[in-house]
Structures are given as structure tokens and as C-alpha cells.
Phi, psi and omega in degrees: 000133181274144173279145176282138179235150177272126179239128178249124177256127176252115184258145172289156177302141182242131176252127181239140175259118181223166176241159178176157182272340180210176183299319181298317180291320177300316180295315179299316179294323178294320178297316180298316182293322178296314179299317179299317181293321181287331181277346175285158180294119183237137176285128179215155175243148180209163176212156177260119181263104179216076181289158181298333182264009176295138183285156170230171178297331181276341179260345179276143176207152178300133181102352181282131176277126185229171179223135179281169176300337178269012177066029173270130184265141178198187182230133179292132177249342182200144174232124176241194187296335184234330189228168169240152177252129182234133174260118178273174176304157181063022174060038173270122183255127178238149179231137179185175178296147185296335182288358173274000182230159173222161177297138182252151175267006181296152177281166176303316181298325179287332187261341192286154174246115184266154172288149173273161180298332181295327185286348172054248188268357185273134177243120179252162176307131178102342177285152183240158179191197182232148177215142177272126178235178175297338180265008180108190179284131182237143173274135184222160171236140181283131177258210182289156174250127178231122178048051178066014175250134184243130180265129176251132180255129177292132181295127180054029187241352183054029178228159177220162176230134178248126180230157174274173185299322180294318178296322178301314181299327183276314193260331183275126184239146178290320185235150182300323183293345181282344180280134179277134179295144177253136182246000000 
């Protein structure tokens, strides 16, 4: 029995000459012509992209800095039974199978999504910051909020910290310089 694999085909733009009396008819005729063209024997080249550092559900975890196949850098915020959620820069959230991403060598600063000044005191899933812990200053990404408790994931650490909203306002900082040194 064969295992199912995900295959992504990237096609060059295709121009088709078709006739029709309206947009719907033009589109229908274009679809028919495209299907006919694709089912004919066509010379194509392909490769299987499965790098050693491609993610799986067992290797992905919240807080991991990753890179998409399109070289977009982000940080994993959630892993579920089928997909991972990644927050890219500028707070763009994407969801997809983990094999569309690989571990990135990018720094936290290159991967992080910062809050804007307008958002003030609110921390949403995917925003990043710094927090002082018993283990020192840690880079974190904000995860889900449950019953006024917010989970922070340590960057590349497979660990989390859960704080309430009041603690978040006090301890989570946007920039490293905002943390007061402890002596």
C-alpha cells in the first residue's frame, strides 16, 4: 500500500485563445481547453522537495522560528493534528501542513512580529516580546488566550509560560531595553 504524499505543482502562466458570448462562457471554454491541454502528453520536469530540515508534526512546536518554501520567515504559534500556524512579520498569520516549512536560521529580530504603538496595552496571538524569568531574559511569542490566561512560548525552547492579563501588562515588554536589569 502506498503512502499519500503532498505534491505541489507550480505552473507557468498559461495563455489560452477561446471564444464565448459572455464571461461565464469564456471561462467555461478556457477550463475545457486547459484540461484538454493538461491531459495531453506534456514534457515536464519535477523534483521531490523533502529536505532533511523540513518540518513534521512531531518536530514543529510553538516558538520555533521557521521559513516557508517561499522563504518567508515566521514563528510557529500553534501545532494541531494536521497543520501548524505561523505568524510572519507584520502579523500575517498563515496555516498549513508542516512540510511547507523548514527550520530557519533567522534571528528572533528577523522573524518577529511586533505590536504597533496604536495597539497600546493589548497583546494578541502572534505578537512577540521579551520577559525576565528565573532563567534570564527570554524571547517569547504570544499564544492562545484561555479564560483570561495567556500562554507565552519561549523562542526555540519547547517551553511556555502562562500569565494572566495583569501579569502580561507588567512583565511582557516589546523591546529588550524596556526590561530593568536585576542585580
